[in-house]
N, C-alpha and C positions, 0 to 999 in steps of 0.2 A: 874222598870227600863224602861225608854222610849227608843224605838228603832228608832223612826222617829219623831224628834222634829218639822220638817217642816209640816208634816201632822197634828200634834197636833196644831200648830199655825193656819193652815187653818181651822181646825175643830172649834177652839175657835172663829174665826172670823165668820164662817158660822153660828154657834149656836147663837152668840150674834146678828147677823143680823136678823135671823129668830125670835128671842125673842123681837126684836125692841129696843135693848139697844143702847145708844149713844156712849158708849166706852167699851173697853175690855182690860184687862191686860194680857200680854204674857211674859213668861220668855225670857230674852234677849240673843241674840247672834248677831254677825256681819252679818251673812247670813240672819237672820230674819229681821234685820234693813234694809238691802239692798232690800229685797222683799217688805217691807213696803214703802220704797222710790219709788220703781217702781209703786206700787199701788197708791201712792199719785200723782205721775207724770201723770199717766193715768186717774186720776179722780175718782177712786173707793173708796177712803177713804178721810176724811177731813184732818186729821193730824195724826202724830205719834210723841211721845216724849219718850226719854229714861230717866228713873228715877231710882235712886239708893236709896232703903230703907236702905240698909246697904251694905258694900263692897261685901258681898257674895250673896246678893239678888238684882239683877238688873232686871228691867222689862221694857217692851215697852208698853206704853199706846196708843192704837189706837182709834182715833175718827172716828166713822162710819158715812157715809152718808146714809140717809134713802132711800132705794130702789135702790141704785147704784149697789150693787152686787146681781146678780141673782143667780150665781153659781160659785163655786170654785172646782177645781179638781186637785188632786195630780197626776202627770204623771209619773215621774221618782221616783222610790222607792229605798230603800237600797238594796232590793233583786233583782231588775230589773231596771238597769239604761237605760234611753232612750236618745240617742244622735242623733242629726240631723245636716246635713250640711245647709248652708245658703239657698240653693235652695229648700230644703225640709222643711223649717220652717212651722209649722202648722198654718193655718188660723182658728181662733176660731170664730164660728158663722159667717162665710163668711166675716171676717174682723171687726166685731163689738166687739169682745172680744180681749184679748191679752194673749200671753204666756210669762212667765218669764223664761229666759234662762241664764244659767251659762256659760260664755265664757272665753276666755283667757283675755279679756278686762274687766272682772268683770261681775256682775249680771246686765243684761239689758233686755229690752222688746224684743219680737220677731221682731217687726217692725224695731227697731234700729239695731238689729243683722243682719237682711237681708240687710239693707242699708249699713252697714259697711262690709258686706260680711264675717260674722263670724258665724260659727256653734258652737254647744255646747250641754250641757245637758238641756233638757226641764224639768224645775222644776215643774211648775204648769200652769194651764189654768184658766183664770178669765173672766167671762162674765156677 
């Protein structure tokens, strides 16, 4: 039984990136698809596509960019949730990286959350 599917997703992306793979398959969920959307918007991955092998087995195929992701870190875990207001949004590597934040307006990047003056749960940091 998996207790943290987001950490599993980040680990799969991290391992595939270090192994030099072009793509990686991840079990799908709406939250994972939204995190992939943010990573694509910020330029960390080439593409992502939701594919259904069968009705019970839906995956997300993530196309990786070579050398774009240096690090991924899970911040808020199921055992310790981390919430920040828009004034305390973390700056990853002095603004070179980005945080993925779950807000009342959906899952967005920390830059967009700060501009919309929204706080929320810090899901992960990417640089």
